[in-house]
C-alpha positions as CSV (number, residue, x, y, z in Angstrom):
1,X,-6.8,-3.5,5.2
2,X,-10.6,-2.8,5.7
3,X,-10.4,0.7,4.3
4,X,-7.8,0.3,1.5
5,X,-10.4,-0.9,-1.1
6,X,-12.6,2.1,-0.6
7,X,-10.0,4.7,0.0
8,X,-7.5,3.8,-2.6
9,X,-8.2,0.9,-4.8
10,X,-11.7,1.7,-6.0
11,X,-11.2,5.4,-6.5
12,X,-8.0,4.7,-8.6
13,X,-9.8,2.0,-10.7
14,X,-13.1,4.1,-11.2
15,X,-11.3,7.4,-12.1
16,X,-9.6,7.4,-15.7
17,X,-7.4,10.3,-14.7
18,X,-6.1,8.7,-11.5
19,X,-5.8,5.3,-13.4
20,X,-3.7,6.9,-15.9
21,X,-1.3,8.3,-13.3
22,X,-1.3,5.7,-10.4
23,X,-0.3,2.1,-10.3
24,X,-1.1,0.1,-7.1
25,X,1.8,-2.2,-7.0
26,X,1.7,-3.8,-3.7
27,X,0.3,-4.1,-0.1
28,X,2.0,-4.8,3.1
29,X,0.4,-6.6,6.0
30,X,2.2,-8.0,8.9
31,X,-0.7,-10.0,10.2
32,X,-0.5,-12.6,7.5
33,X,-3.6,-11.5,5.5
34,X,-1.7,-9.6,2.8
35,X,-1.5,-12.3,0.1
36,X,-5.3,-13.1,0.4
37,X,-6.0,-9.4,0.3
38,X,-3.9,-8.9,-2.7
39,X,-5.3,-11.7,-4.7
40,X,-8.8,-10.6,-3.9
41,X,-8.3,-7.0,-5.1
42,X,-5.9,-7.7,-7.9
43,X,-2.8,-6.1,-6.3
44,X,0.3,-7.7,-7.9
45,X,2.5,-7.8,-4.9
46,X,2.1,-8.7,-1.1
47,X,4.8,-7.8,1.2
48,X,5.0,-9.7,4.5
49,X,6.5,-6.7,6.3
50,X,6.6,-2.9,6.1
51,X,10.4,-3.0,5.9
52,X,10.0,-5.2,2.8
53,X,7.7,-2.7,1.0
54,X,9.8,0.3,1.8
55,X,12.9,-1.5,0.5
56,X,11.3,-2.3,-2.9
57,X,12.6,0.1,-5.6
58,X,9.3,-0.1,-7.6
59,X,7.4,1.5,-4.7
60,X,7.5,5.1,-5.2
61,X,4.9,6.2,-2.6
62,X,3.1,4.9,0.2
63,X,-0.5,5.3,1.4
64,X,-0.5,4.7,5.1
65,X,-3.5,3.3,6.7
66,X,-2.0,2.0,9.8
67,X,-3.6,2.6,13.2
68,X,-2.8,6.0,14.5
69,X,-0.3,4.7,17.2
70,X,1.8,3.2,14.3
71,X,1.3,5.8,11.6
72,X,3.7,8.5,12.6
73,X,6.6,5.9,13.0
74,X,6.1,4.2,9.6
75,X,5.4,7.7,7.8
76,X,8.7,8.8,8.9
77,X,10.3,5.4,7.8
78,X,8.6,5.8,4.5
79,X,10.0,9.3,4.1
80,X,13.4,8.3,5.1
81,X,13.3,5.4,2.5
82,X,12.4,8.1,-0.3
83,X,8.7,7.3,-0.6
């Protein structure tokens, strides 16, 4: 969650073209800090697991910032979930 504000949230909010086309609808964090992160950054939904995020039909795409050793697994899972 350390890089998400600077790699996703702020660029979307600060770019009118992106802001018109991208809605940040949620954040997933399995370490229990997702709710506080979502509140601090104005993200409407906090998911307590990656599975929960992938199962949500309102999530159309996923920006995966997981550690490299987890990234491939969850990227494939996101693709299989149609994200």
